N, C-alpha and C positions, 0 to 999 in steps of 0.2 A: 593829150593825155593828161590821166587823172591819179592819185595816188594810189588807184587800185592797180590799172595797167602799170603804174612805177613799182611796186609790190612784185612784179608778175618776169616784169622785162629784164631781156642781161642787163648788166650796166656795172659800173666804176663809181669808187668811192674814192673822195677825196681830191684835194685841187691840185695838185700833184698828177693822180692818176687820170682826172677827166683832163687836163693841159694832153699830156702824151697820148690819152685815146683823141682827141679832136687834131693833134697835130697828125696822125695817123690815118687820119680819116674814118674812124672807125665810129665818132659820135651821131645818133642823129637827132638827140634835143637835150640841152644841158639846163642842170637845174640848179640853182645858185641859191643860197638862204636868204635871207631878207636881215637878217642879223646877223649875220658871218661880219667880220673884219672887214674892213672895204681892200685893203691893204694886201688882205689874204686875195681873195676875188678877180685884184686888177690881172694879174697873167694871164685868169682864166677866162675874163668877159674880153681880156685882148685878144685873142688865139680864136675867142669863137666869133667875131665881128672880123676877123681878118677870111678865116674858114666860112664862112658864112654860116656857120650853126647858130640853130633859134634858141633861147634863151628863157629860161622861165626864172623867174624870181617871188612867185608869190605864196613859197612854202620858207617857215622857221626851218633853223636848224635840226630843232627837236622833231616837226614831222617830217623831214625831209628822212631824221636818223632812223626814226620809225618805219616810215614806207622803206624803206632798206633790211631793213631788219637786224637793225644793229642799236646796242644800248645806251650810244652818245649822239651827239647830237652829229650832223654831217653840213658841211659847208656847201659841197658843191658834191652833184652826179652826174655821169653821163650814160643815158641809156645808149646802146650799143645799137650798131643796125643789124 
């Protein structure tokens, strides 16, 4: 999925919301910012491994935030099925 696809996809933004979406089986893919604090991302990473959800960490917080249409960076984003 490209940044353009991410902009148009239905998604949730933020680590807590991403964990909830993955646990509920709603996430198709999760994006984790490569420059975010790993302590913040650890719970997201663990639930993605447990639920076998693909993770992409090729974007920065600023790039993820911009792709989601917000003015600040985003550490985690889940694209919904």
